[in-house]
C-alpha distance (Angstrom), angle and dihedral (degrees) to the residues before:
residue distance angle dihedral
X1 . . .
X2 3.77 . .
X3 3.81 90.9 .
X4 3.82 90.2 54.6
X5 3.80 90.7 49.5
X6 3.83 90.3 53.8
X7 3.80 91.7 48.6
X8 3.78 91.7 48.0
X9 3.80 91.2 51.2
X10 3.79 91.8 48.4
X11 3.79 89.0 48.8
X12 3.81 92.0 48.9
X13 3.81 91.9 50.2
X14 3.81 93.1 47.2
X15 3.82 93.2 47.0
X16 3.82 89.4 50.2
X17 3.78 88.7 50.2
X18 3.79 89.9 53.3
X19 3.83 91.5 53.1
X20 3.81 90.1 46.6
X21 3.79 90.8 50.8
X22 3.83 92.2 48.4
X23 3.81 91.0 48.9
X24 3.84 91.1 52.0
X25 3.78 89.2 49.5
X26 3.81 91.3 51.6
X27 3.81 90.3 48.7
X28 3.81 89.5 51.9
X29 3.84 91.0 49.8
X30 3.82 90.0 51.2
X31 3.81 89.0 52.2
X32 3.82 91.5 51.4
X33 3.81 90.8 48.9
X34 3.80 92.0 49.6
X35 3.83 92.7 47.5
X36 3.78 91.2 48.3
X37 3.77 92.3 49.2
X38 3.81 90.3 51.9
X39 3.82 90.2 46.6
X40 3.79 92.6 52.9
X41 3.78 89.9 47.9
X42 3.82 92.0 51.9
X43 3.80 93.2 45.6
X44 3.78 95.2 48.4
X45 3.78 93.1 44.0
X46 3.77 90.5 49.3
X47 3.76 95.3 45.4
X48 3.79 91.2 58.9
X49 3.80 92.3 -118.1
X50 3.78 89.2 132.8
X51 3.79 98.3 32.6
X52 3.75 90.2 -97.4
X53 3.75 127.6 135.4
X54 3.78 117.5 -38.8
X55 3.81 111.0 -121.3
X56 3.82 121.1 -175.8
X57 3.85 109.0 -87.4
X58 3.81 91.9 -125.9
X59 3.80 88.4 61.1
X60 3.82 90.5 51.8
X61 3.82 90.5 48.8
X62 3.81 91.2 49.6
X63 3.81 92.0 48.7
X64 3.81 90.6 49.3
X65 3.80 92.4 51.0
X66 3.80 92.2 46.7
X67 3.82 89.7 48.9
X68 3.81 91.4 50.5
X69 3.83 89.4 51.9
X70 3.81 88.3 48.0
X71 3.81 89.7 53.5
X72 3.82 90.8 50.6
X73 3.83 88.7 53.7
X74 3.80 88.2 49.5
X75 3.78 89.9 51.9
X76 3.81 92.1 49.9
X77 3.80 89.3 49.0
X78 3.79 90.1 53.0
X79 3.82 91.4 49.3
X80 3.80 90.0 50.6
X81 3.80 91.1 49.4
X82 3.80 90.3 49.1
X83 3.80 93.0 51.8
X84 3.79 91.7 46.0
X85 3.82 92.9 48.6
X86 3.83 90.9 48.0
X87 3.81 89.6 52.3
X88 3.80 90.3 50.0
X89 3.82 90.6 51.3
X90 3.78 91.0 50.8
X91 3.80 90.7 51.9
X92 3.79 90.5 49.0
X93 3.79 90.7 51.8
X94 3.80 88.9 50.9
X95 3.78 90.6 50.3
X96 3.83 90.4 49.6
X97 3.80 91.0 61.4
X98 3.83 87.9 76.9
X99 3.81 95.4 44.9
X100 3.79 129.9 84.4
X101 3.81 93.2 -127.6
X102 3.81 126.7 40.2
X103 3.84 108.9 -163.2
X104 3.83 99.0 166.3
X105 3.81 93.7 43.2
X106 3.82 91.9 46.1
X107 3.77 92.1 47.3
X108 3.81 92.9 51.4
X109 3.81 101.0 38.9
X110 3.81 102.9 30.1
X111 3.78 105.6 30.7
X112 3.80 103.1 26.5
X113 3.80 95.1 37.3
X114 3.86 91.2 -128.0
X115 3.79 89.5 -56.7
X116 3.82 96.4 -58.5
X117 3.79 107.0 151.7
X118 3.77 90.5 3.4
X119 3.79 119.8 119.8
X120 3.78 108.1 -146.4
X121 3.76 114.7 -132.9
X122 3.78 88.8 -130.4
X123 3.81 88.8 64.2
X124 3.78 89.2 53.0
X125 3.80 92.4 46.1
X126 3.82 91.2 51.3
X127 3.82 88.4 56.4
X128 3.83 92.8 66.0
X129 3.85 97.6 69.1
X130 3.80 88.5 52.7
X131 3.79 91.3 53.8
X132 3.77 90.5 52.9
X133 3.84 91.6 44.2
X134 3.83 89.4 54.7
X135 3.81 91.2 49.9
X136 3.84 92.2 48.6
X137 3.78 91.1 45.6
X138 3.82 90.8 50.7
X139 3.80 90.6 49.8
X140 3.79 89.9 48.2
X141 3.82 92.5 51.1
X142 3.82 90.7 44.9
X143 3.78 90.8 52.3
X144 3.80 93.2 45.8
X145 3.81 94.0 47.9
X146 3.78 102.4 38.0
X147 3.79 106.8 23.3
X148 3.80 108.1 37.9
X149 3.79 111.6 75.8
């Protein structure tokens, strides 16, 4: 029985680490969204789209390109988090083989049908950088077409 207690404690600690990791990843995503929202506000204000201050178009183009690069870094971060989380789930499923109850394995295989018909939240999260990239690209094109003489 002592061996089972040790395995349960290891499992509990590892599962808690998984939740902690996922919470940090969500906090990071919120930061990226906030920074992108601020960036779009600065770019649109500076490009005179909202009758704000008039910043040189080259500055707006540079900001847009930097913001697109920033979104690509965000996307790579999300991909890394996804791979890391997947690895953690695999380890948890391996740990569950020695336990009397297998909540993660049961959830995935019995209730989510191995992910068939299930849209992973990571897929949805990876969609956000592309939305911002499209906005920045549109602002870049607008600036190039209408602002640069």
